[in-house]
N, C-alpha and C positions, 0 to 999 in steps of 0.2 A: 533609521529603521523605524522612526515614528510613524510614517505613513503606513507601513506595513502593520504597525500595531492597530491602527484605525481601521485598516482593510479587515482584520480578523475581529475587531472589538468595537463595533461602531455602535452608538446609542441611537442614531437615526440614519435611515436609508431612503434614498429617492430612487424611484424606478421611472426613468425617462423612456416612454413608450408603453407605459401601463395601459391595458386594454380589458374591456368586457368580453371581447369576442372569443369565443371557444376555439381552441387549436391554434392560438397565437402565442408567441414567445412572452410577449408582454403580459398576457394573463397568467401563464404558467409560473412565471417569477413571482408575481404578486401573491398568487395563491400559496405557493411554497413559503414565502416570507409570512403571510398571516398564519400559516399553520404552525410555526415554530418560533418566530422572532419576537422577542418581548419589548424591542424598542419602538421608537416611532416610524411609520412608514408613510411616505409621501408620494403618492402617485402624479405623474406629470403627462398630460396628454391634452391637446388643444380640442379634442373632441367631445370631452366629457366634464361634467360638473361632480359626478361621483363615479368611482370605480369599485365594484365589490363592497359597497358600502362605505368606502372611504372618500373623504373630500378629495377631489382632484383638481390640480392647478394647470391652467392652460399653458403657461410657459416657465421655464426654469425661473426666470426673473420673478415670478409671482410667488414663489416659495415664501413662506414667512421667516425662514432662517436656512442657513447653510447646513445641508445635511453632512453628517460625518462621512458617509459613502454615497457614491452615486452609481446606479447600475443603467448603463446606456444600451437600449434596445431598439434603435431607429435606423433608417436606411444609412448606409455607409456615407453617403454625400452630406447627410446632415450632422454627422458627429463632430467634425472640427468646430462648427458653430455652438453645439451643445456644450463642448468642453469649454469654449471661451465664456459661455453664460456662466457655467459652474464656477469657473475662475473668478469671475466678476463677484459672485455670491460669497466666495470664500471656501469652497469645497477643495479639498488637497488630495482625495484618492478617489479613483473610479474604476469600474469594471466596464469595458466595452464588449458586449456581446457580439455586436454586429459584425458580419462577414463581408467581404468585397474589397479587400485591401491588397496588400503585397502579394497574397496567394492567387490573384486572379490576372496579374500582369503589370506593365509598366504604369498604366493609368492608376490602378489600385495602390501601387507603390508610392505614388505622388501624393495621394490622398492619405496614406499612412504617415508620411512626412509631415504634411499638413497638421494631422491630428496630433502628432507628438510635439510639433512647434507649438500648437495652442496649449497643450498641457504644460510645456515647460516655461511658457511665458508667466506662469504664476507658481511654479514649483509643484504643480500636481503630479501625482504618479498614477499611470494608468497600467491595469492588468489587461491583456488582450492586444488588440481586437481579435476577433474570429475565435471565440471561446465559449465554453459551457457555462462557467461561473465559479463561484466559491462556496464551499459548504463547511461548516464548522459545528459539529454536533454538540459540542461542549456549550456553546451560548445560543444555539438555535438559528444562526445566520445561514440562510439557505437561498442563494441566489441562482441556483441551477434552473435552466429553463426546460427541463424535462418534467412533465406531470408526475406527481407522486404515485399514481395509479399505475404508472408504468417503470417508475425509476425507484429501485430500492435504495435505501440509505443506511449505512452502517451505524451501529450505536458508538457512543463516545467511547475512545480508548487511545492507544498510543501511537498508531501508525498514521504518518502523513503521507499523502499521496499528490505528487505533482505531475500533471500530464499536458503535454504539448497537444495531443489530439483530444478533442472534446468527446467525440463519439467513443473512442476507446476508453476514455476516462469513465464515460457512463457505464460500459459494460463492466469495468473493473469494480466500480462501485457496487454493482449488482453482486458480482463474486465475492467481494468482501464481506457484504452483508450475509450472503448466503453461507460463507465459511463462518461467520461469527467473529471476524476479526475487527476489532474496534479501531475507530478512526479518530485522530486528533484534528486534522485539517485536510481538505481537499481543494486544490487549486488547479484548474484548466487555464492555462496561460497562453495558449493559442500562438499568435505571431510573436509575442513577446517584443512588441515594438518599443516599450519603455521598461517596465518591470522584467528583469532577467531571471532565469532559473537560478542563476548563482546566488542572487539576492534573496530568493526564497529558501534556498538550501541553507544560507547563512542565518537567516531569521530562525528557521526551524532548529538549527544547531542550538539555539539559545532559549528555545521554547520548552517550558517545563512539562508541557503536556505531550510532547512528542519524544518517544523513545526510539523509534525507526523511521527513516526516511526512504521512501520509494519513488521512482521517477520513471516515466516514459519519455524519452528524448529522442527528436529526430536529428537535430543539429543545435549548435551553440555559436554565438557570435564570437565570445571571448573564452577560448579554451583554457587559457592560464587561470583566469578567475574561477571558472567552473571547477577545474581541478583543485584549486585552493580552498573551495567551499567544501568539497568532499573531505579533503584533508582536515579541515577544521572539525567537521562534524564527527569524523573517526576519533580524532584526538580527545573529543568530549565524550566518547564511548557510545556514539549513536551510529549504528549501521546504515548504510546508504546502499539500497538495493537498486539497480540501474538495468532497465530494458531499453535497447538502443534500435531505433528503427531507421530504415535506410542503409541495412548492411550490404545490399548488393546493388548493382547499378540500376536494376529495374525499380528496387525500393527507394534509392536516393532520388530518382526521377520522380516518383510518386510523392516523396516528401517535399519536393520543390513546389508542386501544384496543390499540395495539401495545405501547408502553412507558410509557404515561401521560404521554407528553411533550406540552407545549404547544407547538406548532410556531411559533407567532408569525406576523407578516407576513414572508413569505419575500423579498419584494424588498427590504425594508429590511436584513434579515439579510444576505442576499447581498452587498448595497451595502457594508455595512459590514465584511465579511469581506474584500472585494476591496480596499477602502481600507487594511486592516490589512496586506495583503500576500498574503493567501492566493490560490492558484490555483483559482478555482471552476469545476468541470466540470459539464456538464449531464446525464451518464449514466455507466453502469459502464464502457462502452467507452472513453470518453474519459480516466477514471481510470486504467485500465490502460495506455493509450497515452501518457499524460504521464509516468507513472511509469517506462516503458522509456526515454523520451528523457532523463529527469534522471537515471536511474540508471547507464545505459550510455555516455552521451555527455556528460552535464552540459548545463546550459542554454547555448544560444547566446549569444554575447557582443554580438549586434546582429541587425538585422532582414534583413540582406543574405543573399539565398539563392542558391546555385548548383545548376543542375540538369544532370545528364548522363542521356541517354536513347537508347535504340535504336529509339525509335518517335516519329516528328513529332507525331502526334495526342496521345499521352500526354504529350509535353512541352508541348503547347499547353495541355492541361488543367492540368497542373501550375503553369504560369505563371499561368493564370487564378486558381487556387486561392491563390497567393503574394499576388497583387495585391489579391483579395478579402478575404484575411485581415488586410489592413494590413501585410503585409511587402513586401519589394521584391526584384525581380530584380537580383542583384549585377552592376554593371558591370565585366567583366573588364579587367583591365589590359592594355596594349599588349604587354607581355612575354608574358603568358599566351596572348593571342590569336596572336602571332607563333609561339609553340611549337607550339601547336594546328594552326596552319595548315600546318606542316611535318610534324606527326607523324601527322595524320589523313588520310583519303582526301580528294581534292578535293571529292567530292560532300557531304562533311560540313558541317554548319552549326556554326561556331565560336564564333558569339554565343551567350550565355546566353539560352534552354536550349541546350547543346550537344548537337547530334544526331548521333551517331556511326554511324548507319544500322543497317538491319535485319539486315545480315549481320556485325554486329560480334561479334568473338570476345572471350573475357575478356582477352586482351592489350590490345585496343583500349580496353577499359573501364578497364584499370589505368592506362593512359596519360592518358586523359581525367579520370578521377576524381582522380588524384594532382595533376595540374596545377590543376584547379579548387579542389581542396581547400587547395592551398599558396597560392592568390592571396590576397593581403592584403585584397582587397575583399570576399572571401566570409566569411561567419560560420556558415554551416551548409550541407550538401550533400545534396539529394535525388537518389538513384541510381534510376533507373527501369528495370527489366529486364523486357522481354517474353520470357520464358523459352521461349515456343513456337518461337523461331527456331532452325534446326538448327546455327547456328554458335555458339550459347550453351552452354558447358560448365559446369554448376553447381560441380562439385568444383574445376575449374581457376580459376573465378571466386574461391572461397573462398580457395584457397591464395594468389593474386595480393592479394586484398583484405586479406589478414592482415597483411602487411607494410605497406601502406599505412595500416590502421588504427593500428598501433603507432607509426608514423612521424608521422601527422598528428592533432593534438589538437584537432580540431574535430567538433561533432555531425554524424553521417551517418545518414540513415535510408534504408531500402530500400522502394521501391514497386515491386510486382510483381502487375499484374492478371492474373487467371487462374484455373484450375480446379485439379483434384487435383494434377497433375504439378508446377504452379508453387507451389502451397500447400506441397507436401512439401519442395521444395528452398529455398524461402525461408525456412521454419523451420529449415532445417539453416544457413542463413546466420546467421539471429538467434541461435540456439543456440551456434554455434561462434565467431562473431565479436562477439556482443553488438552487433549493428547493428539497431536496431528494424525490425520488418517490418510493411508496411501494404498493405492490398489496393487502396487508392485514395489518390491524392495529396491529396484532401479531409482525409482522416483524418491523414495524415502532417504536412501543414502546419498543421492546428489544434493538434496537439500541439507543434509547433515554436513556433508563435505563444504558446500558454500558457506554455511554458517560457521563452521570450524575454521576455515581459512580467514574469514574476517576476524574472528577473535585473536587468531596468531597475529594478524597485521595490526590490530589495535595494542596488544601487548608489546609488539615491537616499536610502535610509535611512542606508548608510554614509556618504554626502557630509554628511548633516545631522549626523552624529555627529562629524565632523571640525572 
């Protein structure tokens, strides 16, 4: 694991293929490093004496010292030689951005074998090839080759994301940043010619800054080790959220030409991953939804859901979603029912779902949400707000909910059906209170269900260890 530690914590980075030319990978990587990385940056390109104000070295052999990390962005045919030169200098970990290997066919596969052979001659570890790069917001390491004016980067946080696809990884970085989900580490590992996804999962299971591990995977070479790495993470209390690409014949064929991956039989892979304790999601939307629940509220400690709504129909649909998902409507205690009977208007429905009526102001929400959330029979709370009501003041709602969120340590989600006005203010709730926002109860309940199932698996593993 020492090499992986250097991968994420280098004091010096060499960029092989650094460039002054606008629109090139070599320039984008250098610009991104200059923007955030505090260590030494060593550009290498035979064309330049200086690149973006930094002294540039003509050859790897000309570098004054061995960099802790090398980022290689040169034509594929040149990479084995570059790796050998780095080996001779003493570098022991590199990221090969370059494409043109196994994913393009037999000749590329031979070149990939040569690349790995060159690295293993000195014990170097290689991430890639055919990858987007590595990003660690905690220390400013940013080797992603997308320009910063086009690529959003999440703030520092607790979610690690591993992606076999660079392009998909870039999109997910955008979405994580937009959702306000903090990132511990991002790795686009591409063809995984040397460093495998299971090694990265194992490393992250031991990483103190990582609380949740998310992956996009098309295929793995060693299924047993991959599943073992998931079990290790789960045993350490870290959820693993997995999106599997290549689930159909068409998708599997596309995966082969994308990263040279053999996707295997998806149903067997997914079943094994679930047995190992992973949360397997069906699409990108579910991935982001589950990460929001896990990151901001933590997994529910049980299947009992409380619902507070200002619309009867919305409450009915939410109740249906809960039952259909295999969760249950929490039976509120007599104490909670008695309190709500006295605190809410007579026309309100105090049974779960608690309907506080269409004219409910934020103060009525605060009364009902706090009572339901504090009920010992409730494990998670779905708050439904039809913001079209003239009685609903979004800013006042945020003020009142802030105190409840700090006081009650149970997962809460916001369901707010509607258009532009609703979306705008719901995102304010999400951003300011870290309460996950969903447009439908089905989405919210599915995310709660997946997080709940992970917690059940974790407690089962914990029980087996005692």
